[in-house]
C-alpha positions in Angstrom: -20.6 43.2 87.9 -18.9 46.2 89.4 -15.2 46.7 88.9 -13.0 47.2 91.9 -10.8 50.2 92.3 -7.0 49.8 92.7 -7.5 50.9 96.3 -10.0 48.1 96.8 -7.7 45.6 95.3 -4.9 46.6 97.6 -7.2 46.5 100.6 -8.4 43.0 99.8 -4.9 41.8 99.1 -3.7 43.1 102.5 -6.7 41.5 104.2 -6.0 38.2 102.5 -2.4 38.3 103.6 -3.6 38.9 107.1 -5.9 35.9 106.9 -3.1 33.6 105.6 -0.9 34.7 108.5 -3.8 33.9 110.9 -4.2 30.5 109.4 -0.5 29.8 109.8 -0.5 30.9 113.4 -3.5 28.7 114.2 -1.8 25.8 112.6 1.4 26.4 114.5 -0.6 26.4 117.7 -2.3 23.1 116.8 -5.7 24.7 116.4 -8.1 22.9 114.0 -9.1 25.1 111.1 -12.3 24.4 109.0 -11.8 22.6 105.7 -13.0 24.5 102.7 -16.0 23.4 100.7 -15.3 21.3 97.6 -14.9 23.5 94.6 -15.6 22.3 91.1 -12.5 21.3 89.2 -14.0 22.3 85.9 -12.6 24.8 83.5 -14.9 26.6 81.1 -14.8 25.7 77.4 -14.5 28.7 75.0 -17.9 28.6 73.2 -16.3 30.2 70.2 -14.4 27.0 69.5 -17.5 24.8 69.2 -18.2 24.0 65.6 -21.6 25.4 64.5 -24.1 23.8 62.2 -22.2 20.5 62.4 -25.0 18.3 63.8 -28.5 17.6 62.4 -31.4 18.7 64.5 -33.0 15.7 66.3 -36.6 15.2 65.1 -39.5 13.2 66.5 -38.9 9.5 66.4 -42.2 7.6 66.7 -41.6 4.7 69.1 -37.9 5.3 69.1 -35.4 4.2 71.8 -33.7 7.6 72.1 -30.5 6.6 70.2 -31.7 8.5 67.1 -34.0 11.5 67.3 -36.5 12.3 70.1 -38.4 9.3 71.3 -42.2 9.9 70.8 -45.1 7.9 72.2 -48.8 7.9 72.5 -49.8 9.0 76.0 -53.1 7.1 76.2 -53.7 4.8 79.1 -50.8 3.5 81.3 -47.5 5.2 80.5 -44.3 4.7 82.5 -41.2 7.0 82.5 -38.1 7.0 84.7 -35.8 9.9 85.5 -32.4 8.6 84.6 -28.7 9.5 84.2 -27.1 8.9 80.8 -24.8 10.3 78.2 -26.1 12.6 75.5 -24.5 13.7 72.3 -24.7 17.5 72.8 -21.4 18.8 71.4 -20.2 18.0 67.8 -17.1 16.0 67.1 -14.3 18.4 66.4 -14.9 20.4 69.5 -11.3 21.1 70.7 -10.2 18.8 73.5 -13.7 17.3 74.0 -13.9 13.5 73.5 -16.6 12.5 75.9 -20.4 12.8 75.6 -22.2 15.0 78.0 -23.5 13.3 81.2 -27.1 14.3 81.5 -30.4 13.5 83.2 -33.7 13.1 81.5 -36.9 11.0 81.1 -36.7 7.5 79.7 -39.8 5.7 78.4 -40.2 2.2 79.8 -39.7 0.3 83.0 -36.0 0.8 83.7 -33.1 3.1 83.2 -30.4 2.0 80.7 -27.2 0.6 82.1 -23.9 2.1 81.0 -23.2 -1.0 78.9 -26.6 -0.6 77.1 -26.5 1.0 73.7 -29.4 3.2 74.7 -27.3 4.7 77.5 -25.8 7.1 74.9 -28.7 9.1 73.6 -29.1 11.4 70.7 -30.8 14.0 72.9 -31.5 14.5 76.5 -35.0 15.9 75.4 -37.8 13.4 75.4 -39.8 11.3 75.3 -42.5 13.5 73.8 -46.0 12.2 74.8 -49.0 12.7 72.5 -52.4 12.5 74.3 -55.9 12.7 73.0 -58.5 15.1 74.5 -60.8 13.5 77.0 -58.8 10.3 77.1 -56.8 10.1 80.3 -53.1 9.4 80.6 -52.0 7.3 83.6 -48.4 8.4 83.9 -46.2 6.6 86.3 -43.0 8.5 87.2 -40.0 6.7 88.9 -37.0 8.7 90.2 -34.0 6.5 89.5 -31.3 9.3 89.8 -28.1 8.4 91.6 -27.1 10.2 94.7 -25.5 13.6 94.7 -22.3 11.8 95.7 -22.3 9.5 92.7 -23.8 11.6 89.9 -21.6 12.4 86.9 -23.5 15.7 86.3 -20.9 18.0 87.9 -23.1 21.0 87.5 -25.4 19.5 90.1 -22.7 17.9 92.2 -20.9 21.2 93.0 -23.7 23.7 92.9 -26.7 23.0 95.2 -27.2 26.0 97.5 -28.6 25.1 100.9 -29.2 28.7 101.9 -32.2 29.2 99.6 -35.6 27.7 100.5 -35.3 24.3 99.1 -36.5 20.7 99.5 -33.8 19.7 102.1 -34.7 16.0 102.0 -32.3 14.8 104.6 -33.5 17.2 107.2 -37.3 16.7 106.9 -37.6 20.0 105.0 -36.3 21.9 108.1 -34.2 24.3 105.9 -32.0 25.5 108.8 -29.5 27.1 106.4 -32.2 29.0 104.7 -33.6 30.3 108.0 -30.1 31.5 109.0 -29.9 33.4 105.7 -33.2 35.0 106.4 -31.7 36.4 109.5 -28.9 37.9 107.5 -26.3 35.4 108.5 -23.4 34.6 106.2 -22.5 30.9 106.3 -19.4 30.4 108.3 -16.4 29.1 106.4 -16.3 25.3 106.9 -19.8 25.1 108.3 -22.4 22.8 106.8 -24.3 25.7 105.3 -21.2 26.8 103.4 -21.1 23.5 101.6 -23.1 22.0 98.7 -25.6 19.2 99.2 -23.3 16.5 97.9 -20.6 17.0 100.5 -22.3 18.2 103.6 -24.4 15.1 103.9 -21.5 12.6 103.8 -21.6 9.8 105.0 -25.4 10.0 104.5 -26.9 9.3 101.2 -27.9 12.6 99.6 -30.5 11.3 97.1 -31.8 13.9 94.6 -35.4 15.1 95.0 -37.5 15.6 91.8 -41.2 16.5 91.1 -43.3 16.4 87.9 -45.3 19.4 86.7 -47.4 19.4 83.6 -46.9 23.0 82.5 -50.1 24.3 81.0 -52.1 21.4 82.2 -55.6 21.9 83.6 -55.4 19.3 86.3 -56.5 18.9 89.9 -54.1 20.5 92.3 -53.1 17.1 93.7 -51.6 16.4 90.2 -50.1 19.8 89.7 -46.6 18.5 90.7 -45.8 21.7 92.6 -42.5 22.4 94.4 -43.3 20.3 97.5 -44.6 17.3 95.6 -41.1 15.7 95.2 -39.7 12.3 95.9 -36.1 10.9 96.0 -34.8 7.6 94.6 -34.8 6.3 98.2 -38.4 7.1 98.8 -38.1 10.3 100.8 -41.1 12.5 100.0 -42.0 16.2 100.2 -45.1 17.2 102.2 -47.0 17.8 99.0 -46.5 14.3 97.7 -49.5 12.7 96.1 -50.2 9.6 94.0 -53.3 8.6 92.1 -54.9 5.2 92.6 -53.4 2.5 90.4 -54.1 -1.2 89.8 -50.3 -1.8 89.8 -47.9 -1.4 92.7 -46.6 2.1 93.1 -42.8 2.2 93.9 -41.8 4.2 97.0 -39.5 6.3 94.7 -42.3 7.3 92.4 -46.0 8.1 91.9 -48.9 7.9 89.5 -50.6 11.0 88.1 -53.9 10.3 86.2 -54.0 13.3 83.8 -57.5 14.0 82.6 -56.5 15.7 79.3 -59.8 17.6 79.4 -58.7 20.8 77.7 -58.3 22.2 74.2 -55.7 20.9 71.9 -52.4 22.5 72.8 -48.7 21.9 73.3 -47.6 21.6 76.9 -44.4 20.8 78.7 -43.7 18.4 81.5 -40.7 19.1 83.7 -39.3 19.0 87.2 -40.5 21.5 89.7 -38.7 20.8 93.0 -38.5 23.6 95.5 -35.3 25.7 95.5 -33.3 23.6 93.1 -35.4 23.5 89.9 -32.6 25.4 88.0 -30.1 22.5 88.4 -32.6 19.7 87.7 -33.7 21.4 84.5 -30.1 22.3 83.6 -29.2 18.6 83.7 -32.1 17.9 81.3 -35.3 16.9 83.1 -37.9 18.3 80.7 -39.9 17.3 77.6 -43.1 18.1 75.6 -46.7 16.8 76.0 -49.0 17.4 73.0 -52.8 17.1 73.4 -54.7 16.4 70.1 -58.5 16.9 69.9 -60.3 14.4 67.6 -63.3 16.7 67.5 -61.5 19.3 65.5 -58.9 17.5 63.4 -59.2 14.7 60.8 -57.5 11.8 62.4 -57.4 9.9 59.1 -55.3 12.6 57.4 -51.7 11.9 56.5 -49.3 12.7 59.4 -52.0 13.0 62.1 -51.2 11.1 65.2 -53.3 7.9 65.8 -52.1 5.9 68.8 -51.7 2.2 68.3 -52.9 1.7 71.8 -56.5 2.6 71.0 -58.9 2.0 68.2 -58.7 4.5 65.3 -60.6 7.7 66.1 -63.5 8.9 64.1 -62.8 11.5 61.4 -63.7 15.1 62.0 -66.9 15.8 60.0 -66.7 19.1 58.2 -70.5 19.5 58.8 -69.7 20.1 62.4 -67.9 23.3 61.5 -65.4 22.7 64.3 -62.7 21.1 62.2 -59.2 22.5 61.7 -58.2 22.7 58.1 -57.8 19.1 57.0 -54.5 19.7 55.3 -52.9 21.2 58.5 -49.9 19.1 59.3 -50.6 16.9 62.3 -48.6 16.2 65.5 -46.5 13.5 63.9 -45.1 16.1 61.4 -44.3 18.8 64.0 -40.7 19.8 64.1 -39.9 20.8 67.7 -37.5 23.7 68.3 -36.6 23.5 72.0 -34.1 26.4 72.7 -31.8 26.4 75.7 -28.4 28.0 76.6 -25.7 26.2 78.4 -22.0 26.4 79.6 -19.6 23.5 79.0 -16.3 22.6 80.5 -13.2 21.6 78.6 -14.3 17.9 78.9 -17.7 18.7 77.3 -19.6 18.5 80.6 -22.2 20.9 81.9 -20.7 23.7 84.0 -22.8 25.8 86.4 -21.4 29.3 87.4 -21.6 28.8 91.2 -19.5 30.9 93.6 -16.1 31.7 91.9 -15.9 28.7 89.6 -14.8 30.6 86.6 -12.1 32.7 88.2 -14.3 35.7 89.0 -16.7 36.2 91.8 -20.1 35.2 90.3 -22.3 35.1 93.4 -22.9 38.8 94.3 -23.6 38.2 98.0 -22.0 35.8 100.5 -25.4 34.8 102.0 -26.1 32.6 99.0 -22.7 31.2 97.9 -24.0 28.9 95.1 -26.9 31.0 93.7 -26.7 33.6 91.0 -29.6 36.0 90.2 -29.7 35.1 86.5 -28.2 32.5 84.3 -27.0 33.3 80.8 -25.1 30.5 79.0 -22.6 31.1 76.2 -23.7 28.2 74.0 -27.1 27.8 72.3 -28.5 24.2 72.4 -31.6 23.2 70.3 -33.3 19.9 70.9 -30.2 18.9 72.9 -27.6 19.8 70.2 -25.3 22.7 70.1 -26.1 25.0 67.1 -27.6 22.3 64.9 -28.8 22.4 61.3 -32.0 21.1 59.6 -32.3 20.1 56.0 -35.6 21.2 54.6 -37.4 21.1 51.3 -38.7 24.3 49.6 -42.1 24.0 51.2 -44.1 24.7 54.4 -43.2 23.1 57.8 -45.0 23.2 61.1 -42.7 24.0 64.1 -43.2 24.0 67.8 -41.0 26.7 69.4 -40.3 26.2 73.2 -38.1 28.5 75.2 -36.6 26.1 77.8 -33.8 28.4 78.9 -33.5 29.6 82.4 -33.3 33.5 82.3 -32.7 34.2 78.6 -35.5 35.7 76.5 -35.1 35.3 72.7 -36.2 37.5 69.9 -36.1 35.2 66.9 -35.7 36.3 63.3 -35.2 34.2 60.1 -35.5 36.5 57.2 -38.8 34.9 56.0 -42.2 35.3 57.5 -43.2 33.2 60.5 -46.9 32.4 60.8 -48.1 31.9 64.3 -50.9 29.3 64.5 -51.1 28.5 68.3 -50.0 29.9 71.6 -49.5 28.2 75.0 -53.2 27.3 75.4 -54.1 26.3 71.8 -54.9 27.4 68.3 -55.5 31.0 67.3 -58.6 31.9 65.2 -56.4 32.6 62.2 -52.6 32.7 61.6 -50.7 35.8 62.5 -47.8 36.8 60.3 -44.7 38.1 62.2 -41.1 39.0 61.1 -39.7 38.4 64.6 -40.8 36.4 67.7 -40.0 37.4 71.3 -40.3 34.3 73.5 -39.6 33.9 77.2 -38.9 31.0 79.4 -41.9 28.6 79.5 -43.7 30.1 76.5 -44.7 28.0 73.4 -45.6 29.1 69.9 -46.6 26.9 67.0 -45.4 28.3 63.8 -45.6 27.6 60.1 -42.6 28.7 57.9 -42.7 28.5 54.1 -39.3 27.9 52.5 -40.6 28.0 49.0 -38.5 30.1 46.7 -35.4 29.6 48.9 -34.0 26.4 47.3 -30.2 26.3 47.6 -30.0 28.8 50.4 -28.9 28.5 54.0 -30.9 30.6 56.5 -29.8 31.2 60.1 -32.4 31.5 62.8 -31.1 34.6 64.6 -31.6 35.9 68.1 -31.4 39.7 68.7 -32.6 39.9 72.3 -30.4 41.5 74.9 -29.7 39.7 78.2 -31.1 40.6 80.6 -34.0 41.6 78.5 -34.6 44.2 77.2 -31.8 46.6 78.3 -28.9 44.2 78.9 -26.0 43.2 76.7 -26.7 42.5 73.0 -25.9 39.0 71.9 -22.6 38.3 70.0 -23.8 37.8 66.4 -21.3 35.0 65.9 -22.5 32.9 69.0 -25.5 33.9 71.0 -27.0 35.7 68.1 -27.3 32.4 66.3 -29.7 29.6 67.2 -29.6 27.1 64.3 -29.3 26.8 60.5 -31.9 25.8 57.9 -30.5 24.3 54.7 -33.1 24.5 51.9 -32.5 21.6 49.5 -32.7 21.8 45.8 -35.1 19.0 44.7 -34.7 17.2 41.4 -38.4 17.8 40.6 -40.6 20.6 41.8 -42.1 20.1 45.2 -45.9 20.0 45.3 -47.0 21.4 48.7 -50.7 20.7 49.4 -50.4 21.5 53.1 -52.3 24.3 54.8 -51.2 27.7 53.6 -51.5 30.3 56.4 -51.3 33.1 53.8 -54.5 31.9 52.1 -56.8 33.6 54.5 -58.4 30.3 55.5 -59.1 30.5 59.3 -57.8 27.9 61.7 -60.9 27.9 63.7 -64.3 28.0 61.9 -66.9 30.5 63.2 -68.6 28.0 65.5 -65.2 27.1 67.1 -63.6 30.6 67.6 -61.7 31.4 70.7 -63.8 32.4 73.7 -62.7 36.0 74.1 -62.2 37.7 77.5 -60.4 40.6 75.8 -60.4 42.6 72.6 -56.7 42.1 71.7 -56.5 44.8 69.0 -57.7 47.5 71.5 -56.3 46.1 74.7 -59.7 46.3 76.3 -62.0 43.8 78.0 -64.5 42.0 75.9 -66.6 41.2 78.9 -68.7 43.5 81.0 -67.2 45.0 84.1 -69.8 43.4 86.3 -68.5 40.0 85.0 -65.0 40.8 86.6 -65.1 39.4 90.1 -61.9 41.0 91.2 -58.8 43.0 90.2 -55.5 42.1 91.8 -52.5 44.4 91.7 -49.3 42.5 92.5 -45.8 44.1 92.7 -42.5 42.5 91.7 -39.6 43.8 93.7 -35.9 43.1 94.4 -34.3 42.7 97.8 -30.7 43.7 97.5 -27.6 43.1 99.6 -24.9 45.7 100.1 -21.4 45.7 98.7 -19.1 44.2 101.3 -15.8 42.5 102.1 -16.6 39.2 103.7 -15.0 35.8 104.2 -16.1 33.6 101.2 -18.0 30.7 102.8 -16.6 28.4 100.1 -13.0 29.3 99.9 -12.3 31.0 103.3 -10.7 34.0 101.5 -11.7 37.5 102.2 -13.6 38.5 99.1 -15.0 41.8 97.8 -18.7 41.1 97.1 -20.3 43.7 94.7 -23.7 43.3 96.4 -27.0 43.2 94.5 -30.0 41.0 94.3 -30.4 38.7 97.3 -33.8 37.5 96.1 -36.8 38.7 94.0 -40.2 38.7 95.6 -43.8 38.5 94.2 -45.7 41.1 96.2 -42.8 41.5 98.6 -43.9 38.1 100.0 -41.8 35.0 100.7 -42.9 31.6 99.2 -44.2 30.5 102.6 -46.0 33.8 103.4 -44.3 34.0 106.8 -44.1 37.6 107.9 -44.1 40.0 110.8 -47.3 41.6 109.5 -50.2 41.9 111.9 -53.1 42.7 109.5 -54.5 39.2 109.7 -55.0 39.2 105.9 -53.0 36.0 105.2 -54.6 32.6 105.8 -52.7 29.7 107.3 -53.2 26.5 105.2 -51.6 23.3 106.4 -50.6 20.3 104.2 -48.5 17.4 105.4 -47.4 19.0 108.6 -46.3 22.2 106.9 -48.2 25.5 107.0 -48.0 28.1 104.4 -49.7 31.5 104.5 -52.0 32.2 101.5 -53.2 35.5 100.1 -54.4 34.4 96.7 -57.9 32.7 96.8 -59.5 32.5 93.4 -63.1 31.6 92.6 -63.9 28.8 90.3 -65.9 30.1 87.3 -64.9 33.7 87.9 -63.0 36.2 85.8 -60.3 38.3 87.4 -58.0 41.0 86.0 -54.4 40.8 87.4 -52.0 43.7 87.1 -48.3 42.8 87.5 -46.3 45.9 88.5 -42.6 45.3 87.7 -40.4 47.4 89.9 -37.3 45.4 89.1 -34.7 46.2 86.4 -35.3 43.0 84.4 -38.1 41.2 82.7 -40.0 38.3 84.2 -41.8 35.3 82.8 -45.0 35.1 84.9 -46.6 31.6 84.9 -49.9 30.7 86.5 -50.7 27.1 87.4 -54.2 25.6 87.3 -55.7 28.1 84.8 -55.0 30.1 81.6 -55.4 33.7 80.7 -55.5 36.3 77.9 -53.1 39.2 77.8 -55.1 42.4 78.2 -52.5 45.1 77.8 -49.4 46.8 79.1 -48.8 50.3 80.2 -45.7 52.4 81.1 -45.1 53.4 84.7 -43.4 56.3 86.4 -41.4 53.9 88.5 -39.5 56.4 90.6 -42.6 58.2 91.8 -44.5 55.0 92.4 -41.6 53.4 94.4 -41.6 56.5 96.6 -45.3 56.1 97.3 -45.0 52.4 97.7 -42.1 52.7 100.3 -43.9 55.3 102.4 -47.0 53.1 102.6 -45.2 50.6 104.8 -45.5 50.8 108.6 -42.9 53.3 109.7 -42.8 54.9 106.3 -40.0 52.9 104.8 -39.7 49.7 102.8 -39.6 46.4 104.8 -38.2 43.5 102.8 -40.3 40.4 102.9 -43.1 42.0 105.0 -45.6 41.4 102.2 -47.5 44.3 100.6 -47.4 47.5 102.7 -51.2 47.7 103.1 -53.8 45.2 104.1 -54.2 42.7 101.2 -57.9 43.2 100.9 -59.4 46.0 98.8 -59.2 49.5 100.2 -59.5 53.1 99.0 -55.7 53.4 99.0 -55.4 50.3 96.8 -58.0 51.5 94.3 -60.4 48.8 95.6 -58.0 46.2 94.3 -56.7 43.1 96.0 -53.0 43.0 96.7 -52.4 45.5 99.4 -50.4 48.0 97.3 -51.0 51.7 96.6 -53.1 52.1 93.5 -50.8 52.3 90.5 -53.3 54.3 88.4 -52.0 57.8 89.3 -48.5 56.8 88.2 -49.3 55.4 84.8 -47.9 57.0 81.7 -49.4 57.1 78.2 -52.1 54.9 76.7 -52.4 51.2 77.2 -50.3 49.0 74.8 -52.4 46.2 73.3 -50.9 42.7 73.3 -48.7 41.7 70.4 -50.8 40.0 67.7 -49.3 36.6 68.3 -50.2 36.9 72.0 -54.0 37.1 71.2 -54.8 33.6 72.4 -55.0 31.6 75.6 -51.7 31.6 77.5 -50.2 30.5 80.8 -46.9 32.4 80.6 -46.3 36.1 79.7 -43.4 38.5 79.4 -43.6 41.1 82.2 -41.3 44.0 81.2 -39.6 46.4 83.7 -41.1 49.8 84.4 -44.5 48.6 83.1 -47.8 47.2 84.3 -48.8 44.0 82.5 -52.4 43.1 82.7 -54.0 39.7 82.1 -57.6 38.5 82.2 -57.9 35.2 84.0 -60.9 32.8 84.0 -60.9 29.9 86.4 -62.8 27.5 84.2 -62.2 25.5 81.0 -61.3 27.7 78.1 -64.0 26.7 75.7 -67.0 27.4 77.9 -68.8 30.5 76.5 -68.5 33.8 78.3 -72.3 34.0 78.5 -72.6 30.6 80.2 -74.7 30.4 83.3 -72.8 30.4 86.7 -73.7 26.8 87.3 -72.0 25.8 84.0 -68.6 27.4 84.8 -66.7 24.6 86.5 -64.0 22.1 86.0 -64.8 18.3 85.6 -62.8 17.7 88.8 -62.5 19.4 92.2 -60.0 22.3 91.8 -60.1 23.2 95.5 -57.6 20.6 96.7 -60.1 19.1 99.1 -60.3 19.8 102.8 -59.5 17.1 105.3 -58.8 18.6 108.7 -58.3 21.9 107.0 -55.5 20.6 104.7 -55.6 21.5 101.1 -53.5 20.9 98.0 -52.9 24.1 96.0 -51.4 25.6 92.9 -48.5 28.1 92.5 -48.0 31.4 90.6 -44.4 32.3 89.8 -41.7 33.7 87.6 -40.6 30.9 85.2 -37.0 32.2 85.2 -35.7 29.4 87.3 -33.1 31.4 89.3 -35.9 33.7 90.4 -38.5 31.1 91.4 -35.8 29.1 93.2 -35.2 32.0 95.5 -38.7 33.1 96.6 -40.4 34.5 93.5 -43.3 32.1 93.8 -46.5 32.1 95.8 -49.1 29.4 96.5 -52.7 29.9 95.4 -56.0 28.2 95.9 -59.2 27.9 93.9 -62.4 27.9 95.9 -65.4 25.9 94.6 -68.1 27.5 92.5 -71.1 27.4 94.9 -73.5 27.2 92.0 -71.7 24.2 90.4 -72.1 20.5 91.2 -70.4 19.4 94.4 -67.1 17.4 93.9 -68.9 14.1 94.4 -71.2 14.8 91.5 -68.5 15.7 89.0 -67.2 13.6 86.2 -63.8 12.9 87.8 -63.5 12.1 91.5 -60.5 12.1 93.8 -59.5 8.7 95.0 -61.3 7.0 92.1 -60.3 8.7 88.8 -57.3 10.6 90.2 
């Protein structure tokens, strides 16, 4: 944030005095003056006073009730979860002045939310339940939104922070988003107006119930089940225009829905979390997220110790080694996984979640008055792992299998432990063989499965450190005493030597046998394609760009005080295009697609069964976490960019020769000579590239759905819109999903997917675009596929 000069301070002070005199004069004349918006009464807790390594890390608790560990259940057949409000034990006892548990939201397994008098109302962690599914065995997941209203919630971070000027769900106004449309026109919310207030107060005396959606992050599902930003429902049954529910033999409550997940994808660790439009950041901040693990009985011995076998189904047949598809039989199974879900938070002096909206912490945090409660990035001052602030884990001097998930908003971590970390799986499943690393960069939404061997470290305490700057990679380095620490491992000294017969990643034994190796679209060591150029149906070049507001003195919409705003990021756009695709462009290259009475304008149409190369050109000053729904990809390479020269060419390509914010790409989206025959509508980046391509990091050499996109670089990925285990040389008629990925077409209406930055502040303010997958004309028609809409899902 820019510092004000003494002159600026004096100017603002004089203007404030003038404003006060004006208020007094209006009051003396009996003129009504607008009432200021409700400001949070919270005061920030000094994170340095929170005791570290004072709480044990919550572990998986099979069939648990949430009062000890993370409740974990088999996700086979009918499964019901509710979104609830409850208390969680986040901060350790001994935190100065904090006596209460932290009011949170989260998922609760079962048919009801716990009452405040119920022992299960106070939970060991807001994370959970973890669901463990089996490949090719469907999960019928019923979700019910039982959150209180914004008036009544005890989660103050939500109550005082919903910004109605961003494009959000707007449930009480039929998704009209009038405040957002005013912001699009450059209007600053007038002090005392509805748009200057947060959702909880502007809607009084109406009932501002809280919208929530459900997205299976990494799930290969029909678009109707994707749980995108418009698929929300409130506790009173108000629904977004993208709402959908699968058929169910049981009644479906008006405040919920049923998603029949097919689980027809390779074994992998997924996430399920809220995805509501424009307010995901606050729903996730309150705790609405957990993990979803898919096991594959064809590649793992289900009779081995520690491997998950659901009590809801008959024991699965053991993997036969003769099939040559089995994972190593001594690889620890899902019941032995230790999750490491990393988040950052800010707490108040009562131990409650605090969100840095407007000027809540005594400084002006919102850089522009147009969005009084939105901040461009969120960086907390307290590290929380599995729902505990700076926990510890007692381990024996042996190998453990961990699942690392970055569930933070904007923070990227670079993790170091002082002993090797062996990566065995990425977002989309197992690697061919373990990859040894001494540090692990991980962005929001990424997952890595890791084996760590603590042998030879008995009696030692090791701290999992974070060395990543924020924003990454050129921001402020973390304080080694706080944000530079994630958690502590305490290696015990056993009375007798530990015999460790588990899979040793250092042995050279592959994870995937030869007949079950990864289907390769790229050669990761060289950063080149492994498929022929003629197999690549299209190349897309998409640009990430900031839209900035000027420094200005303006009346603060929340306080009514004249405030010096430093200016800066108003929003971040993917391909300079709004979420809706609305624009003044006249090229006719965006296609209107209606759904539920709302029309969005699409530019991304992908072909089922095809391979595409996508180039993400990052012209912003920060990294992004690009996440694709409905498919997976492999990182191809990265390459440095002469950003200044490219920006000059990019700007002059717009009509009139200068940048037009929100116009969309400067050229026609379809391939042209100026774009290098690439889709995207941007000047070809090739003449502005610097140096050789940079291959993906060794641990990135698997199927992924989320990737770090660094500033001043082009990040390339190879995407295939088909199941990951179909061979590259398969015939065209074999490259299809077992369901209809196109979203159907009734009267032209279609459900779709989205591509977006997974840094929640970015995607909440326009850095997200819808996409559609068109059917493979050589594949069976939807009615002849294994899973049928309206029957199976």
